[in-house]
N, C-alpha and C positions, 0 to 999 in steps of 0.2 A: 352466295350469302355466307356459306360456311368458311370460304377462303378469306372473306373480308373481316371475320370476327376478330382475329388477332390484331389486325390493323386498327379496327375500331377501338379495341381495348387499349391499345397503345396510345391512341389519340386521347382517349378519356383520361388515362393516367397523366399524360402530358398536361392536359387542361387542368387537372386537379393540382398538379405541382405548380403551374403558373398562377392559379387562383389562390392557393393557400401558402405558398412559400414565404411571401413577405410577412404574413401574420405569424407564421411559425418561427421566423427569425427573431421575433421580439423576445428580449430577455437573454439572448445569446451574446456573449462578448465577441466583438469583432476579431477576426483572425489575427490581425497585427497586434492586438492587445494581450493575447494569450501567451503566457510565459511558462516555461517548464521548470518545475521545482523552484519557484521564486521564493527567496528568503523573506521571513517576516521582518517587522520593524526592529526586533531585537537582534536577530542573527545577522542582518545585513551589515551593520557597522562592524561587527566582528570579522566578517569576511573581507570587507574593504581594508581594514587594518592589517589582516593577515596577508593580503596581497601586497601590502607595503612592507612586509617583514616584521610587523609588530604583533606580539602575542597577547598584550595586555587586555584588550577588549574581549578576546575569546576566553581568557582566563577568568575575567570578571563574570562573563556570561555563565560559564559552567559552574563557577563557585556559587553564584546566586541560585541556580537550580538545585544545587546540593544543599545549601543552607536552608532553602525554603522547601526542601523535600518535594520538588516538582519533578518527579522522576520521569514522567512521560515527555516533558519538554527537554529534560536532560538527555534522554536517549535520542530524541529527534535532532537536537542541536549537535550532539556527538557525531551522529552519522554524517551530517552535512559538513562539519568541520573536517572529518576524516577524508571525505571525498575530495575536499579542497587540498588537504595536506598530501594527497597521493602525488600530485603534480607540482605543488609548491609548498614544500615542507620546511623551509628555512626557519619560519616563525616557531614551529614546533621544536626544532632542534635547539633554538635559543631558549625557549621556555624550559626545556628539560635540563639545559645547562645551568640556567639560573635557579631552578627549583626542582631538583631531581626527585624529590619525594612528594611533590604536589599531587594530591589524589586526582585532580582533574587532568593534569598533564599525563599521569600514569594511565588514566583511562583512555585518553586519546591514543597514546602509544600502543596500548594493548589492542584497541580496535583496529588500528592501522596494521599491526602485525598479523592479526587474524585475517584481515582482508587480503593481505599479500599471500598468506599461506594458502587460503582457499583457491587462489589462482594458480598455484604451483602444481606441476604434474605430480610432484611427490607430496600431495596435499596432507595426507595423514601424518607423515613424518614431520613436515614443516609445522603442522598444528601442534604436535606434541612438544616441539621445541619452544613454542610461544606460551605454553601452559603456565610457566612461572610469571609471565607478564600479567596474565589474568589474575593469578593469585595475589600479586602485588596490588593490582587495581582494586580487588575486592577488599584488601586490608586497609585501603586508603580511607574508606568510610564504611563501617560495618552495616550502616542502615541502607546503603545504596543497592537497589536490585539490578542496576544496569550491568555491572560486571558479571552477574549471574546469568544475564541474557547472553553475554559473550561465552560464558561457560557452557551453556546449553548448545550454542552453535558449535563450540569446540567439541563437545561430546558427539554431536552428529557427524562431524568431519573425521573424528578419530575412531569411529565405529565402536563407541562405548556401549556397554551392555545396558539393558533396560534397568538393571539394579543401580548402575552408576547414574543413569539419566534420572531416575526417580529420586535419588539422593540430592542431586543438583536442583531438581524441580522443587523439592521441599525447602531447600535453602532460599530459592527465589521467592516462594510464597511467604516465608517468614518475614521477608522485607517489604513485599507489596503484594497483597492478595490479588489485585486486578491489574497488574502491570501489563500493558498491551504487548510490548516488545517481547517479554518473557513468554507470554502465551503464544505468540506467533512462532517463536523459536521452538517451543514444545510441540506445537502443531506440525511443524516441518519434520521434526524427528519422528512423529507418529504417522506421517503420510505414507502412502503406498510407494512413493518414490524412494523412501529411505527404509525405516524399520518398522512400519506399521501397515495399515490397510486403509482403504477409503472409509470403511465402516468405523474403524477405530478413530480415524481422523475426525469424522463427522460427530461421533459420540462425544469425544473430548470437547470439540468446539461448541456443540449445542449445550452441554452441561455448563461450560464456562459462561456462555452468553446468558443462560437462564439465571445463573447466580450473580451476574454483574449488576451494577446499579444503572438506572436509566441515564442515558447520555454517555455511558462508558464506551470507549472504542472496542472493548472486548465483545460487545454485542455484534460486531462485524466479523467475529471469528468464524462463524459458519460460512460466511461469504468467502473467506480464505480457503476453507475446506472445499467449497464448490469450485473455486478457481483451480485448486490443485487437481481436482477430478477432470475439469475441462481441459486444462493445459496438458495433462497426460494422455489425452485422447479418449478417456473413458466416458466423457460426457456425451459423445455421439452414439454410444452403444449402451447407455444406462438403462436400468430397469425403471419401471414406473415409480417405484419407491425412491430410487436415487434422484430421478427427475423432480419428484415432489420435494425432496430435501433441498435440492438446488434452488427451486423456486421459493421455498420457505425461507431459506437463507437470504435470498434477495428481498423478500418481503420484510424481514426483520431489519435489514440494512436500510431499506426505504424509510422505515419508522425512525431509525437512528438519524438518518440524514435530515429528516423533517424537524428534528429537535435542535438543529443548528440553523443560523441565518443563512440565506443565500449568499454566496461569495465568501463565506468564512473560510480562511485558509486552513484552520485546524483540522476539519474532517475531509480535506481535499483528496488525500490519497484514498480514503475509504470510498468517497463519491466516485473517483475515477475507476476504482475497481468495480463498484456497483454498476456504473454505466457500461463497462466492458461486459460484465456478466449478462446484463439486460439485453445488450446488443446480440450477444451470442445466442440468447434464448429467443430472440426475435420479439422482445417486448419493447417495441419501438417508441411508443408514446411515453412510457415510463423512463426509457433511456434518455429521450429528449428532455424530459423534465429534470433529470439529474445533470445533464449537460448545462441546463440553465442554472442550476444551483451551484455547480462547480465554478461558473463565472470564468475568470481568466487564469484559474489555478490548475493547469494541467500538471500531472505527476508522471514521473518516469515509470513508476509501477502502476498498472501492469503493462503499459504500452511497449516498454522496452523489451518485454519478454516475447513479443510477436513482431517486432520491427526494429531495424537499426536506426530508424528515425522516429522516436516515440512521439514527438510533437506533431509531426505530419500524420502519424497514425491516429492520434487523438482527433485532430481536425477532420480527417477523412471519416472516422467513425461518427463524429458529430454531424457531419453533412449527410451521411447515409441515413442516420436516424431522422433528420429533418425531412429528407426527400421521401423516405418510406411513409412517414406519417402524412405528409402532404398528398402523396399518391393514393392513400387509402381513405382520405377524408372526402365524403360526398360533396359535389359541387355546391349544393344548396345549403350546406351546413357550415358553421364556423369551425375553424381549426381548433379542435379541443385537445385536451391533454389526457385523454382517457386511457384506461388500462388496455394493453394490447399484447396478449400472450402469443407466442408463435413457436416455431421449431428452431432447432439449432441451425445457425448460419454456416 
């Protein structure tokens, strides 16, 4: 009888998976419809035009975000345009030739230079050389916090002192108190991997989240601190206090996710990160619910940090969550979406 118990348990798990899998698939986008970093309806035309060598739509898009002080969108569109320009930059070269002092073109140029410098073996030296480009971008529009996000990234890569960092952070806050990109850049500087500690990182993130408005992406900052701890391997040997902070960060991000409609592309990256952390924590039911809310909007971050094929890693994690929930659901019960805490995977 003892020898047959593992076999019977396996049979029971299989029966549960067969029984509940169809129900648990409800609300999940089909694999073939899931796209990685899909552009929204405003960015897409700009990328299509850039592929044809035309900079006009990209210029209009960034100008509109600047004129409307839509700094979060500006930062997001900037990053996506720069990723595109890394391999197909003819449109940017033409833009800079036609309008060398355009504040939007200068911002794209600065971000592209910073990205290239970060990949160089001589990172600190290369970053110091692109410092004037960041200064020029910041002068383009004194209201814009995005160049100061670049400056904070620049400070981290050039081993700037805490005094220098704090001065840059003050400039960023003067322009936008709750700019998510600037907060993430500051958090990275304060992380244990760079010039701070896990405690300092969490303290900063939790204070910022507490001070932010409902619906602000800054409320996901503690989740970024949790990810930093997990990705550095500290999550598997954390104290009970640290584990509690990780779970509290996930809880706060769940509340933030709930404030947006399912399938909304705006919080997609936060939801992807939340799903990742919940999977790592073994909170399978909650992870599955976030995969439902993500819909077809898979994001490179955080999956690219753990796999060379981020889309495949996303789909595998989603399937793992679905099977885990199915195997844990009693045969006589409906496939619920209840809270399911667990251990690190």
